[in-house]
N, C-alpha and C positions, 0 to 999 in steps of 0.2 A: 700710238702714244696710248692707244685705249686700254685699260687694265680690264681684264676680266675678275667680275664679282663672284668669288666662290663663300658666298655668305647665304646660310638658309638650310634647306634640309633637301635632298631628292625625294621624289617620290615612292618611291622604293623604299628610303628611311621612314617615308610614313605611314607606309601600308604596313610596315613591320613593327611598327610602336603602336597603329591601332587595334592589328591583331594582338599582341599582347597586352591589352589593355580592356578589351573585350575577354580573354582568357582568365586573365585576375580577376575581373568582376565577377566571370561565372562560378568560378570556384570558392568565391566569397558569399555569392546568392544562397549555392549548395550549402555551406557550413554554417548560413544564417539559417537555413530553413531543417538541416538536421538539427541544429540546435535546440531550435524553438518546438520543433515534434521530440524531441526529448525529453526536455524540461515539461512540455505537457504532460508527458507520459509516468514521469515521474515524481509528478504533484498530483496523479489520480492516484489517491489512498482508497480508495472503495474495492479495489481486488483485496490488500493489503488489510482492511479492517475487519472486512469478511472474513478471511482466512482465520486471524485471531480470534474474532466473535464464535466463528465456528468450533475451533480447538479447545477454545474454554466451555464451550457447553457441551462437549464430547468428552473431555476430559471428566466433569461434573456429572455423565449421564452414564459414563463406564465406569465410575465408583459407587454409583447410585444401587440401590436393592431395591426399589420402588419408585415409581414412573406412575404420574398420573394427570388427568387434564381437566382443567376446572377453565368455564368460558374464553377468558383471554389470557390467561396462566399453565404451564406446568409446570408440577411441582416435582421436585426428585430428593426422594429421601434416603440418607446411608446413617445406618445404626450405629455404625463402628464409629465412625466421631460425631453420631448424633449432632448433626445438621441436617437443616432445611433449606434446600434451595429452591426457589422460583424463578421460571422465565418469564417475564412480563412481559406482554406484546400492551401498548398504549400510546395512542397517537399516532405520533411518526418516530417513536424510539425502542428498542429493545434493552431492556435490563432485566439484570439479578438480583432477587435480596435474597438474603443469608441470615436462618435462624438459627443460633447455637444455644442448647439448653434453656431458653427462658423461649416467651410466648409471644414478646415481640421483634421483629425484624433490625436488624441491628446495620443497617443499612443498605446502598444497593452499588452493584458492578455495573457500568453502563457499557453496551457491548454494543451498539449501532445506534444511530440518530441520523435525522432528516431522513428517513423513508419515506417513498412515494407512498407505497402502500405493502399491506402482508396478509396474508389470509391463513388460517389454520382449519384442517380439514383431518377429523379421524373419520376411518373405517376397520370396526373389531376393533385389533390391538396396534393399529400403526396411524401415527399423526403424521402429517404430511404437513410442512411450513412453506409454505411459497412467500418470500420475498421480492420488491420490488425496489432498489435504492434509488438516490438521487438522480443518477444520471441514467435511469429503467433497463439497469440491467436485470433480469429476473436468477433468481436464485431458488433452487429445491432443497429441504432439506428435510430428511425423513428420520422417523423416532420411534422405537415401538415401545408398546406401554409395558410397564414390569412390575408384577405384584409380588411379593415376598411369598404368598401363601402359595402361588402356582411354581414357583423357582424350588420351593420346598419338595411339592407333590413331586416335580420331576427329577428331583434328587431322590426322594426315596423310592421311587417307579423305577431309577436308573439301577441304583443300589438289590432289590428287589430283581431285577433282571443279572447283575450279576451274580449273586447268590444263587439263581436258579444254573444258569451255567456252571458254578462249582460242583453241584451233586449231580 
């Protein structure tokens, strides 16, 4: 008259369910870690900001006919557009001031901010700009000084060489 009770779980069923629970927990932890790492990299704008600033500086540099350096700024002049652009290094910011056909600057374009430090070094006709951003990434930018008179002399020398080759 004794009835055997078959209610409850066997040891094998408990082991399998515990194993599945551990696997699911590990997968969720991996997904969470990957999500956190991706969002951290996605929210890091320093590489993107620097790339945009670098592109803007070189667009203006390539279109300029004359490039000079004075203390904490670099002047780029374009005769065709009749504009002068100053690349200003001030405090923890780098920005550009534009001047068109007037003696006053018409505002500025912020390129980089929250910099830890920067340095501008000049040797002969080469300018080396070292920037350390808010995440301690060191970036180096090189510019060559341009002088309109020097460019014209180079063009004349090339023309003379071409004429000599013709004869």
